[in-house]
C-alpha positions in Angstrom: 28.8 -44.7 -53.6 29.6 -43.2 -50.6 28.6 -45.6 -47.1 25.4 -42.6 -46.2 23.7 -43.0 -49.6 24.0 -47.1 -49.9 21.1 -49.1 -48.3 21.7 -51.4 -45.1 22.1 -54.5 -45.2 18.0 -56.7 -43.8 18.0 -57.4 -40.4 18.9 -60.8 -39.4 18.5 -61.2 -36.1 15.2 -58.5 -34.8 14.9 -60.1 -31.4 16.2 -57.5 -29.2 13.7 -54.6 -31.4 11.0 -57.0 -31.5 11.2 -57.6 -27.8 10.9 -54.1 -27.2 7.8 -53.6 -29.2 6.1 -56.3 -27.5 6.4 -58.7 -30.2 7.3 -62.5 -29.9 10.6 -63.7 -30.2 11.9 -67.0 -30.8 14.6 -66.4 -28.0 15.3 -63.8 -25.3 17.6 -60.8 -26.7 20.7 -60.0 -24.6 23.3 -57.2 -24.3 25.6 -56.4 -21.9 25.8 -52.1 -21.1 29.7 -51.8 -21.6 30.1 -54.3 -23.8 32.6 -53.4 -25.8 35.7 -51.8 -22.9 37.9 -53.0 -20.7 37.5 -56.2 -20.0 38.5 -57.7 -23.4 41.9 -58.1 -23.5 41.5 -56.9 -27.7 40.2 -53.9 -26.5 43.2 -53.0 -24.0 45.5 -53.8 -27.3 43.8 -50.8 -29.3 44.2 -48.6 -26.0 47.8 -49.3 -25.7 47.9 -47.6 -28.8 45.3 -44.4 -28.8 43.4 -42.0 -26.3 39.9 -43.3 -25.4 38.4 -40.3 -26.9 40.6 -40.6 -29.9 39.0 -44.3 -30.1 35.3 -42.8 -29.7 36.4 -39.7 -32.7 37.5 -42.2 -35.3 34.9 -44.3 -36.8 37.0 -46.8 -37.7 38.1 -47.8 -34.3 35.4 -47.3 -32.9 33.4 -49.7 -35.1 36.7 -51.5 -34.4 36.2 -51.7 -30.6 31.6 -52.2 -31.4 32.1 -54.7 -32.9 34.8 -57.0 -30.8 32.6 -58.4 -28.0 30.2 -60.1 -30.8 33.3 -62.2 -32.3 33.1 -63.4 -28.5 29.4 -63.8 -27.5 26.2 -64.6 -28.9 24.6 -61.6 -28.8 21.6 -60.2 -30.0 22.6 -56.1 -30.1 25.6 -54.2 -30.8 25.3 -50.8 -29.1 28.1 -47.8 -30.9 31.5 -47.2 -28.9 31.4 -43.8 -27.7 31.0 -42.1 -23.8 28.0 -40.0 -22.9 30.3 -37.3 -22.0 31.0 -36.6 -25.7 28.3 -33.6 -25.2 30.1 -31.4 -22.7 33.2 -32.2 -25.0 31.1 -30.8 -28.1 29.7 -28.0 -25.5 33.5 -26.5 -25.4 34.5 -28.0 -21.8 37.7 -29.7 -21.7 37.1 -34.0 -20.9 40.3 -36.1 -20.0 40.0 -40.1 -19.4 42.5 -40.4 -16.8 43.8 -44.1 -15.7 42.0 -45.9 -12.1 40.0 -42.3 -11.8 37.8 -42.6 -15.1 36.5 -38.7 -16.4 37.8 -35.6 -14.6 36.7 -32.0 -16.2 40.2 -29.3 -15.8 37.7 -26.5 -15.5 33.7 -27.9 -14.5 31.4 -25.2 -14.1 31.3 -23.7 -10.9 28.6 -21.5 -11.1 26.0 -19.8 -12.8 28.4 -17.4 -14.9 29.9 -20.7 -15.9 27.0 -21.7 -18.4 27.7 -18.5 -20.8 31.3 -20.3 -21.7 29.1 -23.0 -23.3 29.2 -23.5 -27.0 25.9 -25.3 -27.9 25.8 -23.6 -31.6 27.2 -26.2 -33.8 27.6 -28.6 -31.0 26.0 -31.3 -33.0 28.0 -30.7 -36.1 30.9 -31.4 -33.7 29.7 -35.0 -32.8 29.2 -35.9 -36.8 31.9 -39.0 -35.8 29.7 -40.4 -34.1 27.1 -40.8 -36.7 30.0 -41.7 -38.9 31.1 -44.9 -36.9 26.9 -46.0 -36.4 26.6 -45.7 -40.3 29.8 -47.9 -40.5 29.1 -49.9 -38.1 25.4 -50.7 -39.7 27.2 -51.7 -43.1 29.8 -54.1 -41.0 27.4 -56.2 -39.0 26.3 -56.9 -41.8 22.4 -57.5 -40.7 23.8 -59.6 -37.7 22.2 -57.8 -35.0 20.8 -54.1 -34.6 22.4 -51.1 -33.4 22.1 -49.0 -30.5 22.7 -45.3 -29.8 22.8 -43.8 -27.0 23.7 -40.6 -24.6 23.8 -39.5 -21.2 20.8 -38.4 -19.9 20.4 -33.9 -18.6 21.0 -34.5 -14.9 23.9 -37.1 -15.5 25.5 -35.0 -18.2 24.9 -31.8 -15.6 26.2 -33.3 -12.9 29.7 -34.5 -14.5 30.6 -30.6 -16.0 29.5 -29.1 -12.3 31.5 -31.5 -9.8 34.0 -31.7 -12.6 33.7 -36.1 -12.4 32.6 -38.6 -11.0 30.8 -38.5 -8.2 29.4 -40.4 -4.9 27.5 -37.3 -3.2 27.1 -34.8 -6.3 26.8 -31.8 -3.8 27.8 -29.6 -5.8 25.7 -30.6 -8.0 22.6 -30.7 -5.8 23.9 -27.3 -4.0 23.1 -25.9 -7.8 19.8 -27.3 -7.4 18.9 -24.9 -4.6 20.8 -21.8 -4.7 20.5 -21.3 -8.5 17.0 -23.0 -9.7 16.9 -20.8 -13.0 20.7 -21.7 -13.9 19.8 -26.0 -12.9 16.7 -25.2 -15.3 18.7 -23.2 -17.9 21.6 -25.8 -17.9 19.2 -28.4 -18.4 17.2 -27.1 -20.7 20.1 -26.4 -22.8 21.6 -29.9 -22.2 17.6 -31.6 -23.3 18.0 -29.5 -26.2 21.6 -30.8 -27.4 20.5 -34.8 -26.2 17.6 -34.4 -29.1 19.3 -33.6 -31.4 22.4 -35.6 -30.9 19.6 -38.5 -31.5 18.2 -37.3 -34.4 21.1 -37.5 -35.8 21.8 -41.0 -34.3 18.8 -42.4 -36.1 19.6 -40.7 -39.7 22.6 -42.4 -39.0 21.3 -45.2 -38.6 20.8 -46.4 -35.0 18.2 -48.7 -34.8 17.3 -48.4 -31.0 18.5 -45.6 -28.4 19.1 -45.5 -24.8 19.3 -42.9 -22.7 22.0 -43.1 -19.5 20.5 -41.6 -16.2 23.7 -42.9 -14.0 23.6 -40.8 -11.8 20.0 -41.0 -10.7 20.7 -42.7 -7.4 22.4 -39.3 -6.5 18.8 -37.9 -5.8 16.4 -38.9 -3.2 12.6 -39.9 -5.3 11.2 -36.5 -4.9 14.6 -34.8 -6.0 14.0 -37.5 -9.2 10.8 -36.5 -9.9 10.7 -32.9 -10.1 15.0 -32.3 -11.3 15.4 -35.5 -13.4 12.2 -36.5 -14.4 10.8 -33.6 -17.2 14.2 -33.4 -18.7 13.5 -37.8 -19.5 10.1 -37.3 -20.3 11.1 -33.8 -22.9 12.7 -36.0 -25.1 11.4 -38.7 -26.1 8.6 -36.0 -26.7 10.6 -33.6 -29.0 12.3 -36.7 -30.4 9.3 -38.1 -32.1 8.4 -34.5 -32.9 11.0 -33.9 -34.8 11.0 -37.1 -37.0 7.7 -36.9 -37.8 8.3 -33.6 -39.3 10.8 -35.6 -41.1 8.5 -38.9 -42.5 11.3 -40.6 -40.5 10.0 -43.1 -37.8 11.3 -43.4 -34.6 13.2 -46.1 -33.0 12.6 -47.9 -29.6 13.5 -45.8 -27.2 15.1 -47.3 -23.3 15.2 -45.2 -20.0 18.3 -46.5 -17.9 18.2 -44.4 -14.5 20.1 -46.3 -12.2 19.1 -46.1 -9.0 15.0 -44.3 -9.3 13.8 -48.2 -8.8 11.4 -45.8 -6.6 9.8 -44.0 -9.8 9.1 -47.0 -12.1 5.7 -46.6 -11.9 6.3 -43.0 -13.0 9.0 -44.0 -15.5 6.2 -45.8 -18.0 4.6 -42.7 -18.4 7.5 -40.9 -19.8 6.9 -42.5 -23.6 9.8 -44.9 -23.3 9.7 -48.5 -24.7 12.1 -50.2 -22.2 12.9 -49.6 -19.1 16.3 -50.6 -17.7 16.4 -51.7 -14.3 19.4 -52.2 -12.0 20.0 -55.2 -9.7 18.2 -53.8 -6.4 15.0 -53.7 -8.3 12.8 -57.3 -8.1 11.5 -58.5 -11.2 8.5 -59.4 -10.3 7.8 -55.9 -7.9 9.5 -54.3 -11.4 7.0 -55.7 -14.0 3.7 -54.9 -11.8 4.9 -51.6 -11.1 5.3 -50.8 -14.6 2.1 -52.7 -16.5 2.3 -55.4 -19.4 2.9 -52.6 -22.2 6.5 -51.4 -21.2 9.4 -54.2 -21.8 12.3 -54.3 -18.8 15.6 -55.2 -19.4 17.9 -55.9 -17.0 19.6 -56.9 -14.1 22.0 -59.2 -13.2 24.3 -57.8 -10.3 27.8 -57.2 -12.3 29.6 -58.5 -9.1 27.5 -61.9 -10.1 29.9 -62.2 -13.0 33.0 -63.5 -11.0 31.1 -65.7 -9.0 31.6 -69.6 -10.3 30.5 -70.6 -14.1 27.5 -73.1 -12.2 26.4 -69.5 -10.0 26.1 -67.2 -12.6 24.2 -70.3 -14.2 22.0 -70.5 -11.5 21.6 -66.9 -11.0 20.7 -66.1 -14.8 18.3 -68.9 -14.8 16.4 -67.2 -11.8 16.8 -63.8 -13.3 15.1 -64.9 -16.8 12.8 -67.1 -15.2 11.4 -64.2 -12.9 11.0 -62.0 -16.0 9.5 -64.1 -18.6 9.8 -64.7 -22.1 7.6 -61.2 -23.2 8.8 -58.2 -23.2 11.9 -58.6 -21.8 15.3 -58.1 -22.6 18.5 -59.8 -20.6 21.3 -57.6 -19.4 23.2 -56.6 -16.3 22.0 -54.1 -13.7 24.7 -51.6 -14.8 28.1 -52.1 -16.8 30.4 -55.0 -16.8 32.9 -54.5 -14.9 36.5 -54.1 -15.7 38.0 -57.5 -14.1 35.3 -59.3 -15.4 36.4 -63.2 -16.4 35.9 -63.9 -20.3 34.3 -67.2 -19.4 31.0 -65.2 -17.6 29.9 -63.5 -20.4 30.2 -66.5 -22.6 28.0 -68.3 -19.5 25.6 -65.9 -18.8 24.6 -65.0 -22.6 24.4 -68.7 -23.3 21.9 -69.2 -20.2 19.7 -66.6 -21.1 19.7 -68.0 -24.8 18.5 -71.6 -22.8 16.8 -70.4 -19.6 13.1 -70.3 -21.4 
């Protein structure tokens, strides 16, 4: 029997999914963005042997890396090891991971005519290695914790594709918004369709929750975020649920994490996501007032706080959890864990979350 036909093991710890749905939990669930990654020496050992995207594209390696933090820490979720930039790769763009610099696109989109270079037909088929890793990981987890799938959001992906990598200003991508409004809409529409199909594939493969990373929301003003990013963020859960409903497949809980968009929490609460992730600049009490009682919040310790002493981390984490409360809350950092974070800090963080309330 192939893995795709084999029933998944029963879930033993469902606190993450219960929190996402607003049900009672026996402890506050915790996981950390980028929990599988560079701060772990065992991940660095894998990377000595394999290129970053080779790890992403090889289900056995992706699963090994996904499992690494679960062996060390008392986490309530796993998130499949991949990268948001596998979508631009599947659309035909070359993406290289340069040490110390991050992702680089040797040939970014320099103007609207370059949209024709993209190859949306068959893009999701070219991403089937992610689905294979998800299915494999569900079996390897043996029901220990739920498995999260994810995708980058349209605006964030567009930014990378035009800037040619990470950017503090996103000046080229923002120039498209004013100079090429029709091409901007065309590109964002194209990315939205691919993202929906990609997430559909992940759910069918066994993802039990999904997160959309709008990591570059902070490069937009509130007005720009509401007009450029928000319509597409709204379309994703709507179209995904329609597609799954047509096939009698239940949609899994979804999280939107728009870093730097704390100014628009009220609007985010109307998008159709069960969970809203917030960064460390947002006060949990204010966030709850903005989103109401029917949305789960996720976050939001500053990743830099993980460099403080264990006692300080304990105090800050306790304060954070008590501000959010036990109902409709998933503990996390306010962004991804950084590479030099001490291992002990993760242990202290996870253990403190579980004992804080």
